[in-house]
Residue frames as qw, qx, qy, qz and C-alpha x, y, z in Angstrom:
[[0.252, -0.116, -0.816, 0.507, 59.48, 116.64, 76.57],
 [0.259, 0.163, 0.309, -0.901, 56.87, 119.35, 77.13],
 [0.584, 0.076, -0.456, -0.668, 54.67, 117.76, 74.45],
 [0.490, -0.074, -0.866, 0.067, 54.79, 114.44, 76.27],
 [0.076, -0.210, -0.659, 0.719, 53.80, 116.07, 79.58],
 [0.396, 0.156, -0.023, -0.905, 51.04, 118.04, 77.85],
 [0.572, 0.008, -0.700, -0.426, 49.73, 114.81, 76.32],
 [0.370, -0.172, -0.851, 0.329, 49.69, 113.04, 79.68],
 [0.079, 0.218, 0.432, -0.872, 48.07, 116.02, 81.42],
 [0.472, 0.112, -0.295, -0.823, 45.47, 116.33, 78.66],
 [0.546, -0.079, -0.808, -0.207, 44.64, 112.63, 78.91],
 [0.206, -0.208, -0.759, 0.582, 44.26, 112.85, 82.71],
 [0.251, 0.216, 0.193, -0.924, 41.90, 115.81, 82.33],
 [0.523, 0.060, -0.543, -0.654, 39.91, 114.07, 79.59],
 [0.474, -0.154, -0.865, 0.046, 39.47, 110.87, 81.60],
 [0.094, -0.252, -0.618, 0.739, 38.60, 112.80, 84.78],
 [0.332, 0.157, -0.074, -0.927, 36.12, 114.93, 82.83],
 [0.557, -0.047, -0.693, -0.455, 34.38, 111.89, 81.36],
 [0.377, -0.180, -0.847, 0.330, 34.26, 110.23, 84.80],
 [0.144, 0.131, 0.362, -0.912, 32.38, 113.28, 86.16],
 [0.592, 0.104, -0.242, -0.762, 29.54, 112.34, 83.79],
 [0.676, 0.032, -0.708, -0.202, 29.71, 108.54, 83.96],
 [0.548, -0.279, -0.687, 0.386, 30.15, 108.41, 87.77],
 [0.097, -0.623, -0.048, -0.775, 28.36, 111.61, 88.74],
 [0.718, -0.629, -0.206, -0.218, 27.07, 110.21, 92.05],
 [0.821, -0.167, -0.194, 0.510, 30.58, 109.32, 93.16],
 [0.353, 0.296, -0.041, 0.887, 31.82, 112.85, 92.43],
 [0.361, -0.669, -0.200, -0.619, 28.74, 114.40, 94.03],
 [0.795, -0.508, -0.316, 0.097, 29.59, 112.55, 97.25],
 [0.643, -0.134, -0.156, 0.738, 32.83, 114.54, 97.58],
 [0.010, 0.530, 0.120, 0.839, 31.13, 117.92, 97.16],
 [0.031, -0.064, -0.664, 0.744, 30.38, 119.31, 100.65],
 [0.037, -0.560, -0.825, -0.063, 26.68, 118.91, 101.48],
 [0.060, -0.695, -0.334, 0.633, 26.34, 122.56, 102.50],
 [0.018, -0.286, 0.443, 0.849, 26.92, 123.63, 98.88],
 [0.652, 0.464, 0.343, -0.491, 23.79, 124.00, 96.73],
 [0.707, 0.629, -0.173, -0.272, 23.50, 122.51, 93.25],
 [0.541, -0.503, 0.657, 0.150, 26.00, 119.72, 93.95],
 [0.754, 0.315, 0.550, 0.174, 25.08, 117.79, 90.79],
 [0.419, 0.902, 0.065, 0.086, 25.52, 120.91, 88.68],
 [0.246, -0.844, 0.466, 0.097, 28.91, 121.57, 90.31],
 [0.684, -0.182, 0.675, 0.208, 30.05, 118.05, 89.34],
 [0.663, 0.567, 0.455, 0.179, 28.81, 118.37, 85.77],
 [0.211, 0.973, -0.083, 0.028, 30.28, 121.84, 85.26],
 [0.366, -0.723, 0.567, 0.149, 33.65, 120.85, 86.71],
 [0.729, 0.060, 0.647, 0.217, 33.67, 117.77, 84.47],
 [0.539, 0.784, 0.272, 0.146, 32.87, 119.92, 81.42],
 [0.043, -0.953, 0.295, 0.062, 35.67, 122.29, 82.41],
 [0.580, -0.435, 0.651, 0.225, 38.15, 119.41, 82.62],
 [0.697, 0.407, 0.545, 0.227, 37.08, 118.26, 79.16],
 [0.307, 0.947, 0.068, 0.074, 37.46, 121.80, 77.83],
 [0.289, -0.833, 0.452, 0.137, 40.89, 122.19, 79.42],
 [0.745, -0.117, 0.609, 0.246, 42.00, 118.87, 77.90],
 [0.597, 0.631, 0.382, 0.315, 41.40, 120.39, 74.46],
 [0.061, 0.995, -0.020, 0.082, 42.48, 123.98, 75.20],
 [0.631, -0.587, 0.380, 0.337, 45.93, 122.78, 76.28],
 [0.639, 0.121, 0.562, 0.511, 46.56, 122.25, 72.56],
 [0.296, 0.876, 0.319, 0.208, 45.25, 125.63, 71.28],
 [0.617, 0.109, -0.085, 0.775, 48.41, 127.66, 70.74],
 [0.028, 0.606, 0.131, 0.784, 46.74, 131.08, 70.78],
 [0.528, -0.665, 0.024, -0.528, 45.35, 130.67, 74.30],
 [0.789, -0.015, -0.559, 0.254, 47.84, 128.29, 75.91],
 [0.247, 0.214, -0.495, 0.805, 49.23, 130.73, 78.49],
 [0.483, -0.270, 0.112, -0.826, 45.74, 131.81, 79.56],
 [0.860, -0.131, -0.418, -0.260, 44.64, 128.16, 79.66],
 [0.614, 0.100, -0.621, 0.477, 47.58, 127.35, 81.93],
 [0.050, -0.217, 0.410, -0.884, 46.69, 130.11, 84.35],
 [0.673, -0.192, -0.063, -0.711, 43.00, 129.19, 84.39],
 [0.843, -0.034, -0.534, -0.051, 43.77, 125.48, 84.79],
 [0.398, 0.142, -0.625, 0.656, 46.15, 126.20, 87.70],
 [0.324, -0.199, 0.260, -0.888, 43.41, 128.32, 89.29],
 [0.806, -0.120, -0.323, -0.482, 40.87, 125.53, 88.71],
 [0.720, 0.029, -0.648, 0.248, 43.19, 123.04, 90.44],
 [0.106, 0.153, -0.528, 0.828, 43.43, 125.39, 93.40],
 [0.528, -0.168, 0.016, -0.832, 39.65, 125.90, 93.53],
 [0.852, -0.103, -0.406, -0.314, 38.85, 122.16, 93.54],
 [0.372, 0.313, -0.749, 0.449, 41.47, 121.40, 96.21],
 [0.395, -0.233, 0.513, -0.726, 39.02, 121.90, 99.11],
 [0.885, 0.042, -0.127, -0.446, 36.87, 119.07, 97.66],
 [0.712, 0.279, -0.619, 0.181, 39.92, 116.80, 97.84],
 [0.016, 0.300, -0.662, 0.687, 40.46, 117.79, 101.48],
 [0.675, -0.104, 0.209, -0.700, 36.76, 117.17, 102.22],
 [0.870, 0.168, -0.409, -0.219, 37.00, 113.80, 100.50],
 [0.505, 0.271, -0.710, 0.410, 39.98, 112.80, 102.67],
 [0.179, -0.248, 0.543, -0.782, 38.52, 114.20, 105.91],
 [0.722, 0.007, 0.222, -0.655, 35.14, 112.54, 105.43],
 [0.268, -0.171, 0.934, 0.162, 36.49, 109.39, 103.74],
 [0.582, 0.435, 0.225, -0.648, 33.84, 109.78, 101.07],
 [0.461, 0.513, -0.547, -0.474, 35.21, 107.80, 98.14],
 [0.789, -0.006, 0.600, -0.132, 34.21, 104.33, 97.01],
 [0.322, 0.454, -0.668, -0.495, 35.43, 102.32, 94.03],
 [0.545, -0.016, -0.788, -0.285, 33.27, 99.37, 92.97],
 [0.698, -0.556, -0.315, -0.323, 31.39, 99.60, 96.25],
 [0.781, -0.278, -0.315, 0.462, 34.53, 99.42, 98.38],
 [0.202, -0.978, 0.000, 0.057, 35.65, 102.33, 100.51],
 [0.603, 0.569, -0.321, 0.458, 39.12, 103.69, 99.70],
 [0.680, -0.401, -0.364, 0.495, 41.46, 103.58, 102.68],
 [0.102, -0.982, -0.124, 0.097, 41.85, 107.10, 104.19],
 [0.556, -0.512, 0.347, 0.556, 45.64, 106.93, 103.91],
 [0.475, 0.271, 0.574, 0.609, 45.37, 106.95, 100.11],
 [0.071, 0.885, 0.403, 0.221, 43.01, 109.92, 100.21],
 [0.355, -0.892, 0.072, 0.269, 45.42, 111.89, 102.37],
 [0.584, -0.276, 0.483, 0.591, 48.45, 110.87, 100.28],
 [0.431, 0.595, 0.537, 0.414, 46.61, 112.13, 97.18],
 [0.080, -0.953, -0.220, 0.193, 46.52, 115.72, 98.51],
 [0.346, -0.657, 0.337, 0.580, 50.18, 116.62, 97.84],
 [0.499, 0.226, 0.667, 0.505, 49.70, 115.55, 94.21],
 [0.205, 0.899, 0.386, -0.042, 47.70, 118.74, 93.70],
 [0.246, -0.794, 0.243, 0.500, 50.95, 120.76, 93.79],
 [0.335, -0.188, 0.694, 0.608, 52.44, 119.14, 90.66],
 [0.290, 0.617, 0.702, 0.207, 49.02, 119.43, 88.97],
 [0.007, 0.948, 0.171, -0.268, 48.99, 123.18, 89.64],
 [0.242, -0.680, 0.461, 0.516, 52.62, 123.70, 88.59],
 [0.448, 0.076, 0.795, 0.403, 52.22, 121.27, 85.69],
 [0.330, 0.797, 0.504, -0.037, 49.33, 123.31, 84.31],
 [0.020, 0.935, -0.162, -0.316, 51.70, 126.24, 84.00],
 [0.402, -0.451, 0.684, 0.408, 54.64, 124.19, 82.73],
 [0.490, 0.262, 0.778, 0.294, 52.80, 122.38, 79.90],
 [0.299, 0.871, 0.387, 0.035, 51.43, 125.71, 78.64],
 [0.586, 0.544, 0.003, 0.601, 54.85, 127.31, 78.26],
 [0.319, -0.923, 0.081, -0.199, 55.19, 129.30, 81.46],
 [0.531, 0.474, -0.565, 0.418, 58.81, 129.52, 82.49],
 [0.609, -0.325, -0.585, 0.427, 60.08, 128.70, 85.96],
 [0.178, -0.013, -0.196, 0.964, 60.53, 132.44, 86.49],
 [0.390, -0.341, -0.347, -0.782, 56.87, 133.05, 85.62],
 [0.702, -0.411, -0.567, -0.129, 55.87, 130.60, 88.30],
 [0.681, -0.398, -0.415, 0.453, 58.22, 131.38, 91.19],
 [0.305, -0.083, -0.091, 0.944, 59.16, 135.05, 90.77],
 [0.121, 0.771, 0.543, -0.309, 56.48, 137.61, 91.54],
 [0.371, 0.643, 0.282, 0.608, 55.97, 140.43, 89.06],
 [0.226, -0.034, -0.259, 0.939, 56.93, 143.94, 90.10],
 [0.093, 0.685, 0.631, -0.352, 53.96, 145.88, 91.45],
 [0.293, 0.710, 0.365, 0.527, 52.47, 148.61, 89.29],
 [0.225, -0.961, -0.141, -0.077, 53.42, 152.16, 90.09]]
């Protein structure tokens, strides 16, 4: 079951990563204008998604990959909020209805938790905090 979920997650990341390069202008439109180097941000985030799609399968670094991917999903979440708030997304020249953009936001939670799950983190790793040092 975990292999099936890892395959699906990896495919989603791969497709999203490729789209960052083939539809760079679309992705640039959801990066807040106050940020510098918006094109570079899009290309780097796309490259990271491509890298994660492969690293999910590298046994030696799976746990680290899961943590970094979960962090990545948290870091890009503000862009999703910006996209919904500004209604910035178009597909084939047609604006996406804002309801769909807002409904997409809760999907980030399973993407964050899924990053940990498909890389072998147990439920306890995710929901139970570690004891503090000392």
